HTML snippet that shows the backbone in 3Dmol.js (N, CA, C, O; Angstrom):
<script src="https://3Dmol.org/build/3Dmol-min.js"></script>
<div id="view" style="width:600px;height:400px;position:relative"></div>
<script>
const pdb = `
ATOM      1  N   MET A   1      24.625 -26.562  17.729  1.00  0.00           N
ATOM      2  CA  MET A   1      25.199 -27.098  18.936  1.00  0.00           C
ATOM      3  C   MET A   1      26.716 -26.926  18.927  1.00  0.00           C
ATOM      4  O   MET A   1      27.291 -26.460  19.911  1.00  0.00           O
ATOM      5  N   TYR A   2      27.370 -27.296  17.825  1.00  0.00           N
ATOM      6  CA  TYR A   2      28.811 -27.162  17.720  1.00  0.00           C
ATOM      7  C   TYR A   2      29.208 -25.690  17.817  1.00  0.00           C
ATOM      8  O   TYR A   2      30.177 -25.349  18.494  1.00  0.00           O
ATOM      9  N   ALA A   3      28.457 -24.819  17.140  1.00  0.00           N
ATOM     10  CA  ALA A   3      28.752 -23.385  17.171  1.00  0.00           C
ATOM     11  C   ALA A   3      28.627 -22.846  18.586  1.00  0.00           C
ATOM     12  O   ALA A   3      29.415 -21.986  18.980  1.00  0.00           O
ATOM     13  N   THR A   4      27.667 -23.319  19.357  1.00  0.00           N
ATOM     14  CA  THR A   4      27.471 -22.864  20.724  1.00  0.00           C
ATOM     15  C   THR A   4      28.669 -23.243  21.602  1.00  0.00           C
ATOM     16  O   THR A   4      29.119 -22.436  22.416  1.00  0.00           O
ATOM     17  N   ARG A   5      29.183 -24.455  21.441  1.00  0.00           N
ATOM     18  CA  ARG A   5      30.362 -24.889  22.207  1.00  0.00           C
ATOM     19  C   ARG A   5      31.584 -24.053  21.852  1.00  0.00           C
ATOM     20  O   ARG A   5      32.351 -23.648  22.726  1.00  0.00           O
ATOM     21  N   VAL A   6      31.754 -23.803  20.568  1.00  0.00           N
ATOM     22  CA  VAL A   6      32.895 -22.999  20.119  1.00  0.00           C
ATOM     23  C   VAL A   6      32.772 -21.581  20.659  1.00  0.00           C
ATOM     24  O   VAL A   6      33.757 -21.004  21.119  1.00  0.00           O
ATOM     25  N   GLU A   7      31.584 -21.024  20.607  1.00  0.00           N
ATOM     26  CA  GLU A   7      31.363 -19.680  21.127  1.00  0.00           C
ATOM     27  C   GLU A   7      31.628 -19.626  22.631  1.00  0.00           C
ATOM     28  O   GLU A   7      32.248 -18.685  23.126  1.00  0.00           O
ATOM     29  N   ARG A   8      31.158 -20.629  23.344  1.00  0.00           N
ATOM     30  CA  ARG A   8      31.371 -20.693  24.790  1.00  0.00           C
ATOM     31  C   ARG A   8      32.869 -20.828  25.095  1.00  0.00           C
ATOM     32  O   ARG A   8      33.397 -20.148  25.974  1.00  0.00           O
ATOM     33  N   TRP A   9      33.533 -21.706  24.363  1.00  0.00           N
ATOM     34  CA  TRP A   9      34.967 -21.914  24.534  1.00  0.00           C
ATOM     35  C   TRP A   9      35.739 -20.624  24.230  1.00  0.00           C
ATOM     36  O   TRP A   9      36.660 -20.259  24.960  1.00  0.00           O
ATOM     37  N   THR A  10      35.358 -19.944  23.156  1.00  0.00           N
ATOM     38  CA  THR A  10      36.000 -18.685  22.772  1.00  0.00           C
ATOM     39  C   THR A  10      35.789 -17.631  23.856  1.00  0.00           C
ATOM     40  O   THR A  10      36.718 -16.903  24.204  1.00  0.00           O
ATOM     41  N   ALA A  11      34.584 -17.549  24.385  1.00  0.00           N
ATOM     42  CA  ALA A  11      34.294 -16.594  25.453  1.00  0.00           C
ATOM     43  C   ALA A  11      35.122 -16.894  26.702  1.00  0.00           C
ATOM     44  O   ALA A  11      35.613 -15.973  27.354  1.00  0.00           O
ATOM     45  N   GLU A  12      35.277 -18.155  27.034  1.00  0.00           N
ATOM     46  CA  GLU A  12      36.077 -18.547  28.191  1.00  0.00           C
ATOM     47  C   GLU A  12      37.544 -18.171  27.993  1.00  0.00           C
ATOM     48  O   GLU A  12      38.201 -17.687  28.915  1.00  0.00           O
ATOM     49  N   LEU A  13      38.045 -18.396  26.792  1.00  0.00           N
ATOM     50  CA  LEU A  13      39.433 -18.029  26.497  1.00  0.00           C
ATOM     51  C   LEU A  13      39.639 -16.522  26.585  1.00  0.00           C
ATOM     52  O   LEU A  13      40.648 -16.055  27.113  1.00  0.00           O
ATOM     53  N   ARG A  14      38.673 -15.766  26.064  1.00  0.00           N
ATOM     54  CA  ARG A  14      38.759 -14.302  26.153  1.00  0.00           C
ATOM     55  C   ARG A  14      38.771 -13.854  27.610  1.00  0.00           C
ATOM     56  O   ARG A  14      39.574 -13.009  28.005  1.00  0.00           O
ATOM     57  N   GLN A  15      37.875 -14.427  28.398  1.00  0.00           N
ATOM     58  CA  GLN A  15      37.797 -14.070  29.817  1.00  0.00           C
ATOM     59  C   GLN A  15      39.105 -14.418  30.529  1.00  0.00           C
ATOM     60  O   GLN A  15      39.614 -13.635  31.332  1.00  0.00           O
ATOM     61  N   GLU A  16      39.634 -15.589  30.228  1.00  0.00           N
ATOM     62  CA  GLU A  16      40.906 -16.009  30.821  1.00  0.00           C
ATOM     63  C   GLU A  16      42.027 -15.052  30.414  1.00  0.00           C
ATOM     64  O   GLU A  16      42.874 -14.699  31.234  1.00  0.00           O
ATOM     65  N   GLY A  17      42.029 -14.639  29.159  1.00  0.00           N
ATOM     66  CA  GLY A  17      43.031 -13.690  28.670  1.00  0.00           C
ATOM     67  C   GLY A  17      42.916 -12.342  29.359  1.00  0.00           C
ATOM     68  O   GLY A  17      43.922 -11.728  29.715  1.00  0.00           O
ATOM     69  N   ARG A  18      41.684 -11.884  29.545  1.00  0.00           N
ATOM     70  CA  ARG A  18      41.470 -10.607  30.239  1.00  0.00           C
ATOM     71  C   ARG A  18      41.983 -10.675  31.677  1.00  0.00           C
ATOM     72  O   ARG A  18      42.664  -9.764  32.148  1.00  0.00           O
ATOM     73  N   LEU A  19      41.647 -11.761  32.363  1.00  0.00           N
ATOM     74  CA  LEU A  19      42.090 -11.918  33.741  1.00  0.00           C
ATOM     75  C   LEU A  19      43.605 -11.968  33.845  1.00  0.00           C
ATOM     76  O   LEU A  19      44.199 -11.347  34.727  1.00  0.00           O
ATOM     77  N   LYS A  20      44.227 -12.715  32.936  1.00  0.00           N
ATOM     78  CA  LYS A  20      45.692 -12.805  32.939  1.00  0.00           C
ATOM     79  C   LYS A  20      46.306 -11.438  32.645  1.00  0.00           C
ATOM     80  O   LYS A  20      47.276 -11.038  33.289  1.00  0.00           O
ATOM     81  N   GLY A  21      45.751 -10.734  31.687  1.00  0.00           N
ATOM     82  CA  GLY A  21      46.242  -9.400  31.353  1.00  0.00           C
ATOM     83  C   GLY A  21      46.096  -8.434  32.515  1.00  0.00           C
ATOM     84  O   GLY A  21      46.995  -7.635  32.776  1.00  0.00           O
ATOM     85  N   ARG A  22      44.983  -8.501  33.206  1.00  0.00           N
ATOM     86  CA  ARG A  22      44.749  -7.651  34.371  1.00  0.00           C
ATOM     87  C   ARG A  22      45.766  -7.958  35.467  1.00  0.00           C
ATOM     88  O   ARG A  22      46.329  -7.051  36.080  1.00  0.00           O
ATOM     89  N   GLU A  23      45.993  -9.255  35.703  1.00  0.00           N
ATOM     90  CA  GLU A  23      46.944  -9.674  36.729  1.00  0.00           C
ATOM     91  C   GLU A  23      48.363  -9.207  36.389  1.00  0.00           C
ATOM     92  O   GLU A  23      49.087  -8.717  37.256  1.00  0.00           O
ATOM     93  N   GLU A  24      48.748  -9.363  35.124  1.00  0.00           N
ATOM     94  CA  GLU A  24      50.070  -8.909  34.703  1.00  0.00           C
ATOM     95  C   GLU A  24      50.191  -7.399  34.834  1.00  0.00           C
ATOM     96  O   GLU A  24      51.239  -6.889  35.230  1.00  0.00           O
ATOM     97  N   GLY A  25      49.128  -6.686  34.504  1.00  0.00           N
ATOM     98  CA  GLY A  25      49.126  -5.230  34.645  1.00  0.00           C
ATOM     99  C   GLY A  25      49.262  -4.805  36.094  1.00  0.00           C
ATOM    100  O   GLY A  25      49.985  -3.858  36.400  1.00  0.00           O
ATOM    101  N   LEU A  26      48.575  -5.495  36.986  1.00  0.00           N
ATOM    102  CA  LEU A  26      48.692  -5.183  38.402  1.00  0.00           C
ATOM    103  C   LEU A  26      50.098  -5.432  38.915  1.00  0.00           C
ATOM    104  O   LEU A  26      50.633  -4.627  39.678  1.00  0.00           O
ATOM    105  N   GLN A  27      50.704  -6.541  38.504  1.00  0.00           N
ATOM    106  CA  GLN A  27      52.072  -6.848  38.917  1.00  0.00           C
ATOM    107  C   GLN A  27      53.048  -5.784  38.405  1.00  0.00           C
ATOM    108  O   GLN A  27      53.928  -5.330  39.136  1.00  0.00           O
ATOM    109  N   GLU A  28      52.880  -5.400  37.153  1.00  0.00           N
ATOM    110  CA  GLU A  28      53.753  -4.378  36.574  1.00  0.00           C
ATOM    111  C   GLU A  28      53.568  -3.046  37.295  1.00  0.00           C
ATOM    112  O   GLU A  28      54.540  -2.346  37.577  1.00  0.00           O
ATOM    113  N   GLY A  29      52.329  -2.705  37.588  1.00  0.00           N
ATOM    114  CA  GLY A  29      52.048  -1.469  38.316  1.00  0.00           C
ATOM    115  C   GLY A  29      52.638  -1.484  39.717  1.00  0.00           C
ATOM    116  O   GLY A  29      53.178  -0.481  40.183  1.00  0.00           O
ATOM    117  N   LEU A  30      52.535  -2.610  40.376  1.00  0.00           N
ATOM    118  CA  LEU A  30      53.107  -2.753  41.713  1.00  0.00           C
ATOM    119  C   LEU A  30      54.614  -2.590  41.661  1.00  0.00           C
ATOM    120  O   LEU A  30      55.190  -1.882  42.488  1.00  0.00           O
ATOM    121  N   GLN A  31      55.256  -3.234  40.704  1.00  0.00           N
ATOM    122  CA  GLN A  31      56.719  -3.135  40.563  1.00  0.00           C
ATOM    123  C   GLN A  31      57.140  -1.698  40.302  1.00  0.00           C
ATOM    124  O   GLN A  31      58.092  -1.208  40.909  1.00  0.00           O
ATOM    125  N   LYS A  32      56.437  -1.021  39.402  1.00  0.00           N
ATOM    126  CA  LYS A  32      56.769   0.370  39.105  1.00  0.00           C
ATOM    127  C   LYS A  32      56.558   1.256  40.322  1.00  0.00           C
ATOM    128  O   LYS A  32      57.344   2.170  40.572  1.00  0.00           O
ATOM    129  N   GLY A  33      55.497   0.989  41.080  1.00  0.00           N
ATOM    130  CA  GLY A  33      55.242   1.763  42.291  1.00  0.00           C
ATOM    131  C   GLY A  33      56.328   1.567  43.332  1.00  0.00           C
ATOM    132  O   GLY A  33      56.769   2.530  43.961  1.00  0.00           O
ATOM    133  N   LEU A  34      56.757   0.344  43.517  1.00  0.00           N
ATOM    134  CA  LEU A  34      57.843   0.063  44.462  1.00  0.00           C
ATOM    135  C   LEU A  34      59.132   0.741  44.024  1.00  0.00           C
ATOM    136  O   LEU A  34      59.853   1.309  44.844  1.00  0.00           O
ATOM    137  N   GLN A  35      59.417   0.680  42.739  1.00  0.00           N
ATOM    138  CA  GLN A  35      60.629   1.296  42.211  1.00  0.00           C
ATOM    139  C   GLN A  35      60.579   2.809  42.389  1.00  0.00           C
ATOM    140  O   GLN A  35      61.589   3.421  42.739  1.00  0.00           O
ATOM    141  N   LYS A  36      59.434   3.414  42.156  1.00  0.00           N
ATOM    142  CA  LYS A  36      59.275   4.858  42.339  1.00  0.00           C
ATOM    143  C   LYS A  36      59.476   5.223  43.807  1.00  0.00           C
ATOM    144  O   LYS A  36      60.099   6.238  44.119  1.00  0.00           O
ATOM    145  N   GLY A  37      58.946   4.391  44.709  1.00  0.00           N
ATOM    146  CA  GLY A  37      59.135   4.635  46.135  1.00  0.00           C
ATOM    147  C   GLY A  37      60.593   4.530  46.540  1.00  0.00           C
ATOM    148  O   GLY A  37      61.072   5.331  47.342  1.00  0.00           O
ATOM    149  N   GLU A  38      61.309   3.548  45.993  1.00  0.00           N
ATOM    150  CA  GLU A  38      62.742   3.404  46.277  1.00  0.00           C
ATOM    151  C   GLU A  38      63.502   4.630  45.780  1.00  0.00           C
ATOM    152  O   GLU A  38      64.382   5.143  46.470  1.00  0.00           O
ATOM    153  N   ALA A  39      63.162   5.093  44.591  1.00  0.00           N
ATOM    154  CA  ALA A  39      63.825   6.276  44.031  1.00  0.00           C
ATOM    155  C   ALA A  39      63.554   7.504  44.891  1.00  0.00           C
ATOM    156  O   ALA A  39      64.469   8.281  45.167  1.00  0.00           O
ATOM    157  N   ASN A  40      62.312   7.685  45.315  1.00  0.00           N
ATOM    158  CA  ASN A  40      61.970   8.837  46.159  1.00  0.00           C
ATOM    159  C   ASN A  40      62.711   8.800  47.486  1.00  0.00           C
ATOM    160  O   ASN A  40      63.191   9.827  47.965  1.00  0.00           O
ATOM    161  N   LEU A  41      62.803   7.622  48.077  1.00  0.00           N
ATOM    162  CA  LEU A  41      63.532   7.489  49.332  1.00  0.00           C
ATOM    163  C   LEU A  41      65.009   7.832  49.135  1.00  0.00           C
ATOM    164  O   LEU A  41      65.590   8.566  49.935  1.00  0.00           O
ATOM    165  N   LEU A  42      65.607   7.310  48.086  1.00  0.00           N
ATOM    166  CA  LEU A  42      67.013   7.595  47.816  1.00  0.00           C
ATOM    167  C   LEU A  42      67.229   9.086  47.584  1.00  0.00           C
ATOM    168  O   LEU A  42      68.197   9.652  48.092  1.00  0.00           O
ATOM    169  N   LEU A  43      66.352   9.727  46.833  1.00  0.00           N
ATOM    170  CA  LEU A  43      66.460  11.168  46.605  1.00  0.00           C
ATOM    171  C   LEU A  43      66.395  11.946  47.919  1.00  0.00           C
ATOM    172  O   LEU A  43      67.177  12.872  48.134  1.00  0.00           O
ATOM    173  N   ARG A  44      65.469  11.572  48.791  1.00  0.00           N
ATOM    174  CA  ARG A  44      65.352  12.242  50.098  1.00  0.00           C
ATOM    175  C   ARG A  44      66.603  12.061  50.939  1.00  0.00           C
ATOM    176  O   ARG A  44      67.106  13.016  51.533  1.00  0.00           O
ATOM    177  N   LEU A  45      67.106  10.830  50.988  1.00  0.00           N
ATOM    178  CA  LEU A  45      68.296  10.551  51.788  1.00  0.00           C
ATOM    179  C   LEU A  45      69.521  11.293  51.258  1.00  0.00           C
ATOM    180  O   LEU A  45      70.290  11.869  52.028  1.00  0.00           O
ATOM    181  N   LEU A  46      69.694  11.273  49.951  1.00  0.00           N
ATOM    182  CA  LEU A  46      70.842  11.964  49.364  1.00  0.00           C
ATOM    183  C   LEU A  46      70.766  13.467  49.571  1.00  0.00           C
ATOM    184  O   LEU A  46      71.775  14.106  49.870  1.00  0.00           O
ATOM    185  N   THR A  47      69.588  14.029  49.417  1.00  0.00           N
ATOM    186  CA  THR A  47      69.418  15.471  49.619  1.00  0.00           C
ATOM    187  C   THR A  47      69.715  15.844  51.070  1.00  0.00           C
ATOM    188  O   THR A  47      70.360  16.855  51.345  1.00  0.00           O
ATOM    189  N   ARG A  48      69.245  15.029  51.971  1.00  0.00           N
ATOM    190  CA  ARG A  48      69.497  15.304  53.394  1.00  0.00           C
ATOM    191  C   ARG A  48      70.985  15.188  53.725  1.00  0.00           C
ATOM    192  O   ARG A  48      71.517  15.971  54.512  1.00  0.00           O
ATOM    193  N   ARG A  49      71.640  14.219  53.126  1.00  0.00           N
ATOM    194  CA  ARG A  49      73.046  13.970  53.446  1.00  0.00           C
ATOM    195  C   ARG A  49      74.001  14.909  52.714  1.00  0.00           C
ATOM    196  O   ARG A  49      74.980  15.379  53.294  1.00  0.00           O
ATOM    197  N   PHE A  50      73.709  15.187  51.417  1.00  0.00           N
ATOM    198  CA  PHE A  50      74.665  15.926  50.599  1.00  0.00           C
ATOM    199  C   PHE A  50      74.148  17.270  50.090  1.00  0.00           C
ATOM    200  O   PHE A  50      74.885  17.984  49.409  1.00  0.00           O
ATOM    201  N   GLY A  51      72.926  17.628  50.394  1.00  0.00           N
ATOM    202  CA  GLY A  51      72.370  18.892  49.913  1.00  0.00           C
ATOM    203  C   GLY A  51      71.670  18.713  48.571  1.00  0.00           C
ATOM    204  O   GLY A  51      71.405  17.593  48.134  1.00  0.00           O
ATOM    205  N   SER A  52      71.381  19.827  47.936  1.00  0.00           N
ATOM    206  CA  SER A  52      70.654  19.816  46.658  1.00  0.00           C
ATOM    207  C   SER A  52      71.353  18.941  45.633  1.00  0.00           C
ATOM    208  O   SER A  52      72.580  18.914  45.539  1.00  0.00           O
ATOM    209  N   LEU A  53      70.540  18.228  44.870  1.00  0.00           N
ATOM    210  CA  LEU A  53      71.059  17.336  43.837  1.00  0.00           C
ATOM    211  C   LEU A  53      70.873  17.961  42.467  1.00  0.00           C
ATOM    212  O   LEU A  53      69.918  18.703  42.234  1.00  0.00           O
ATOM    213  N   SER A  54      71.789  17.656  41.566  1.00  0.00           N
ATOM    214  CA  SER A  54      71.674  18.154  40.197  1.00  0.00           C
ATOM    215  C   SER A  54      70.522  17.436  39.484  1.00  0.00           C
ATOM    216  O   SER A  54      70.078  16.368  39.904  1.00  0.00           O
ATOM    217  N   GLU A  55      70.065  18.040  38.418  1.00  0.00           N
ATOM    218  CA  GLU A  55      69.015  17.427  37.599  1.00  0.00           C
ATOM    219  C   GLU A  55      69.490  16.091  37.043  1.00  0.00           C
ATOM    220  O   GLU A  55      68.717  15.137  36.958  1.00  0.00           O
ATOM    221  N   ALA A  56      70.773  16.027  36.661  1.00  0.00           N
ATOM    222  CA  ALA A  56      71.331  14.785  36.106  1.00  0.00           C
ATOM    223  C   ALA A  56      71.309  13.666  37.148  1.00  0.00           C
ATOM    224  O   ALA A  56      71.005  12.519  36.820  1.00  0.00           O
ATOM    225  N   THR A  57      71.627  13.992  38.390  1.00  0.00           N
ATOM    226  CA  THR A  57      71.607  12.982  39.453  1.00  0.00           C
ATOM    227  C   THR A  57      70.181  12.510  39.707  1.00  0.00           C
ATOM    228  O   THR A  57      69.940  11.311  39.850  1.00  0.00           O
ATOM    229  N   SER A  58      69.247  13.434  39.764  1.00  0.00           N
ATOM    230  CA  SER A  58      67.838  13.071  39.958  1.00  0.00           C
ATOM    231  C   SER A  58      67.340  12.184  38.827  1.00  0.00           C
ATOM    232  O   SER A  58      66.633  11.206  39.066  1.00  0.00           O
ATOM    233  N   GLU A  59      67.705  12.521  37.603  1.00  0.00           N
ATOM    234  CA  GLU A  59      67.285  11.731  36.438  1.00  0.00           C
ATOM    235  C   GLU A  59      67.910  10.341  36.479  1.00  0.00           C
ATOM    236  O   GLU A  59      67.258   9.350  36.149  1.00  0.00           O
ATOM    237  N   ARG A  60      69.164  10.273  36.881  1.00  0.00           N
ATOM    238  CA  ARG A  60      69.835   8.973  36.989  1.00  0.00           C
ATOM    239  C   ARG A  60      69.111   8.074  37.977  1.00  0.00           C
ATOM    240  O   ARG A  60      68.929   6.882  37.726  1.00  0.00           O
ATOM    241  N   ILE A  61      68.711   8.634  39.072  1.00  0.00           N
ATOM    242  CA  ILE A  61      67.998   7.865  40.095  1.00  0.00           C
ATOM    243  C   ILE A  61      66.616   7.466  39.603  1.00  0.00           C
ATOM    244  O   ILE A  61      66.195   6.325  39.793  1.00  0.00           O
ATOM    245  N   ASN A  62      65.914   8.387  38.979  1.00  0.00           N
ATOM    246  CA  ASN A  62      64.548   8.110  38.517  1.00  0.00           C
ATOM    247  C   ASN A  62      64.474   7.104  37.375  1.00  0.00           C
ATOM    248  O   ASN A  62      63.406   6.552  37.110  1.00  0.00           O
ATOM    249  N   THR A  63      65.588   6.860  36.697  1.00  0.00           N
ATOM    250  CA  THR A  63      65.587   5.903  35.595  1.00  0.00           C
ATOM    251  C   THR A  63      66.366   4.625  35.934  1.00  0.00           C
ATOM    252  O   THR A  63      66.563   3.766  35.074  1.00  0.00           O
ATOM    253  N   ALA A  64      66.799   4.510  37.169  1.00  0.00           N
ATOM    254  CA  ALA A  64      67.607   3.351  37.588  1.00  0.00           C
ATOM    255  C   ALA A  64      66.742   2.112  37.804  1.00  0.00           C
ATOM    256  O   ALA A  64      65.534   2.199  38.021  1.00  0.00           O
ATOM    257  N   SER A  65      67.397   0.968  37.738  1.00  0.00           N
ATOM    258  CA  SER A  65      66.727  -0.301  38.039  1.00  0.00           C
ATOM    259  C   SER A  65      66.585  -0.454  39.557  1.00  0.00           C
ATOM    260  O   SER A  65      67.244   0.247  40.324  1.00  0.00           O
ATOM    261  N   SER A  66      65.734  -1.361  39.971  1.00  0.00           N
ATOM    262  CA  SER A  66      65.570  -1.629  41.403  1.00  0.00           C
ATOM    263  C   SER A  66      66.879  -2.083  42.037  1.00  0.00           C
ATOM    264  O   SER A  66      67.193  -1.702  43.165  1.00  0.00           O
ATOM    265  N   ALA A  67      67.637  -2.893  41.314  1.00  0.00           N
ATOM    266  CA  ALA A  67      68.922  -3.381  41.837  1.00  0.00           C
ATOM    267  C   ALA A  67      69.892  -2.224  42.064  1.00  0.00           C
ATOM    268  O   ALA A  67      70.586  -2.183  43.081  1.00  0.00           O
ATOM    269  N   GLU A  68      69.942  -1.289  41.124  1.00  0.00           N
ATOM    270  CA  GLU A  68      70.813  -0.120  41.290  1.00  0.00           C
ATOM    271  C   GLU A  68      70.371   0.719  42.470  1.00  0.00           C
ATOM    272  O   GLU A  68      71.195   1.139  43.284  1.00  0.00           O
ATOM    273  N   LEU A  69      69.069   0.967  42.568  1.00  0.00           N
ATOM    274  CA  LEU A  69      68.553   1.776  43.671  1.00  0.00           C
ATOM    275  C   LEU A  69      68.882   1.145  45.024  1.00  0.00           C
ATOM    276  O   LEU A  69      69.256   1.839  45.969  1.00  0.00           O
ATOM    277  N   GLU A  70      68.741  -0.154  45.102  1.00  0.00           N
ATOM    278  CA  GLU A  70      69.052  -0.862  46.342  1.00  0.00           C
ATOM    279  C   GLU A  70      70.534  -0.739  46.679  1.00  0.00           C
ATOM    280  O   GLU A  70      70.894  -0.466  47.824  1.00  0.00           O
ATOM    281  N   ARG A  71      71.384  -0.938  45.691  1.00  0.00           N
ATOM    282  CA  ARG A  71      72.829  -0.843  45.914  1.00  0.00           C
ATOM    283  C   ARG A  71      73.220   0.567  46.351  1.00  0.00           C
ATOM    284  O   ARG A  71      73.989   0.733  47.298  1.00  0.00           O
ATOM    285  N   TRP A  72      72.699   1.573  45.671  1.00  0.00           N
ATOM    286  CA  TRP A  72      73.029   2.952  46.002  1.00  0.00           C
ATOM    287  C   TRP A  72      72.525   3.321  47.395  1.00  0.00           C
ATOM    288  O   TRP A  72      73.207   4.030  48.133  1.00  0.00           O
ATOM    289  N   THR A  73      71.348   2.849  47.753  1.00  0.00           N
ATOM    290  CA  THR A  73      70.816   3.127  49.086  1.00  0.00           C
ATOM    291  C   THR A  73      71.713   2.495  50.146  1.00  0.00           C
ATOM    292  O   THR A  73      71.980   3.116  51.175  1.00  0.00           O
ATOM    293  N   ASP A  74      72.177   1.285  49.913  1.00  0.00           N
ATOM    294  CA  ASP A  74      73.117   0.649  50.837  1.00  0.00           C
ATOM    295  C   ASP A  74      74.425   1.427  50.917  1.00  0.00           C
ATOM    296  O   ASP A  74      75.007   1.556  51.994  1.00  0.00           O
ATOM    297  N   ASN A  75      74.886   1.943  49.786  1.00  0.00           N
ATOM    298  CA  ASN A  75      76.152   2.675  49.746  1.00  0.00           C
ATOM    299  C   ASN A  75      76.125   3.960  50.566  1.00  0.00           C
ATOM    300  O   ASN A  75      77.175   4.439  50.994  1.00  0.00           O
ATOM    301  N   ILE A  76      74.943   4.523  50.788  1.00  0.00           N
ATOM    302  CA  ILE A  76      74.842   5.777  51.549  1.00  0.00           C
ATOM    303  C   ILE A  76      75.477   5.624  52.927  1.00  0.00           C
ATOM    304  O   ILE A  76      76.062   6.569  53.455  1.00  0.00           O
ATOM    305  N   LEU A  77      75.362   4.449  53.497  1.00  0.00           N
ATOM    306  CA  LEU A  77      75.857   4.240  54.856  1.00  0.00           C
ATOM    307  C   LEU A  77      77.360   4.465  54.980  1.00  0.00           C
ATOM    308  O   LEU A  77      77.826   4.930  56.021  1.00  0.00           O
ATOM    309  N   ASP A  78      78.120   4.148  53.951  1.00  0.00           N
ATOM    310  CA  ASP A  78      79.578   4.260  54.007  1.00  0.00           C
ATOM    311  C   ASP A  78      80.150   5.410  53.183  1.00  0.00           C
ATOM    312  O   ASP A  78      81.308   5.783  53.370  1.00  0.00           O
ATOM    313  N   ALA A  79      79.366   5.968  52.289  1.00  0.00           N
ATOM    314  CA  ALA A  79      79.866   6.995  51.367  1.00  0.00           C
ATOM    315  C   ALA A  79      80.151   8.303  52.094  1.00  0.00           C
ATOM    316  O   ALA A  79      79.366   8.765  52.922  1.00  0.00           O
ATOM    317  N   ARG A  80      81.291   8.881  51.761  1.00  0.00           N
ATOM    318  CA  ARG A  80      81.638  10.195  52.303  1.00  0.00           C
ATOM    319  C   ARG A  80      81.290  11.305  51.321  1.00  0.00           C
ATOM    320  O   ARG A  80      81.178  12.472  51.696  1.00  0.00           O
ATOM    321  N   THR A  81      81.118  10.918  50.033  1.00  0.00           N
ATOM    322  CA  THR A  81      80.755  11.882  48.995  1.00  0.00           C
ATOM    323  C   THR A  81      79.621  11.306  48.152  1.00  0.00           C
ATOM    324  O   THR A  81      79.357  10.104  48.179  1.00  0.00           O
ATOM    325  N   LEU A  82      78.973  12.164  47.423  1.00  0.00           N
ATOM    326  CA  LEU A  82      77.898  11.733  46.532  1.00  0.00           C
ATOM    327  C   LEU A  82      78.434  10.761  45.475  1.00  0.00           C
ATOM    328  O   LEU A  82      77.760   9.791  45.128  1.00  0.00           O
ATOM    329  N   GLU A  83      79.622  11.011  44.973  1.00  0.00           N
ATOM    330  CA  GLU A  83      80.210  10.143  43.960  1.00  0.00           C
ATOM    331  C   GLU A  83      80.409   8.726  44.492  1.00  0.00           C
ATOM    332  O   GLU A  83      80.247   7.760  43.746  1.00  0.00           O
ATOM    333  N   GLU A  84      80.753   8.591  45.752  1.00  0.00           N
ATOM    334  CA  GLU A  84      80.954   7.269  46.346  1.00  0.00           C
ATOM    335  C   GLU A  84      79.661   6.469  46.424  1.00  0.00           C
ATOM    336  O   GLU A  84      79.697   5.238  46.411  1.00  0.00           O
ATOM    337  N   VAL A  85      78.535   7.140  46.503  1.00  0.00           N
ATOM    338  CA  VAL A  85      77.246   6.446  46.543  1.00  0.00           C
ATOM    339  C   VAL A  85      77.054   5.639  45.277  1.00  0.00           C
ATOM    340  O   VAL A  85      76.532   4.525  45.317  1.00  0.00           O
ATOM    341  N   PHE A  86      77.475   6.200  44.145  1.00  0.00           N
ATOM    342  CA  PHE A  86      77.228   5.576  42.847  1.00  0.00           C
ATOM    343  C   PHE A  86      78.336   4.613  42.396  1.00  0.00           C
ATOM    344  O   PHE A  86      78.233   4.011  41.328  1.00  0.00           O
ATOM    345  N   ARG A  87      79.365   4.471  43.182  1.00  0.00           N
ATOM    346  CA  ARG A  87      80.429   3.521  42.847  1.00  0.00           C
ATOM    347  C   ARG A  87      79.968   2.107  43.091  1.00  0.00           C
ATOM    348  O   ARG A  87      79.196   1.844  44.013  1.00  0.00           O
ATOM    349  N   ALA A  88      80.440   1.198  42.268  1.00  0.00           N
ATOM    350  CA  ALA A  88      80.167  -0.215  42.481  1.00  0.00           C
ATOM    351  C   ALA A  88      81.118  -0.728  43.551  1.00  0.00           C
ATOM    352  O   ALA A  88      82.331  -0.541  43.457  1.00  0.00           O
ATOM    353  N   HIS A  89      80.572  -1.365  44.550  1.00  0.00           N
ATOM    354  CA  HIS A  89      81.417  -1.882  45.651  1.00  0.00           C
ATOM    355  C   HIS A  89      81.503  -3.370  45.586  1.00  0.00           C
ATOM    356  O   HIS A  89      82.164  -3.988  46.420  1.00  0.00           O
TER     357      HIS A  89
END
`;
const viewer = $3Dmol.createViewer("view");
viewer.addModel(pdb, "pdb");
viewer.setStyle({}, {cartoon: {color: "spectrum"}});
viewer.zoomTo();
viewer.render();
</script>
């Protein structure tokens, strides 16, 4: 009887852990997807505004944080050069 309760309790904990892990994985995947979309949008806007981008610029954008991507996207509105996009305002 005691072993059955422990087994049931252990199974419930495992199930709870799996569900939590799945939920955390979904959240992480969603965040990464949003960040990738922000990077793609910024790349498109910069290419349209300033022409072809260097590999280094593309890599910088693809590895940037969401906060950086947001700031740089906002900077496009006022920037006259590509360098101005990446300046901290």
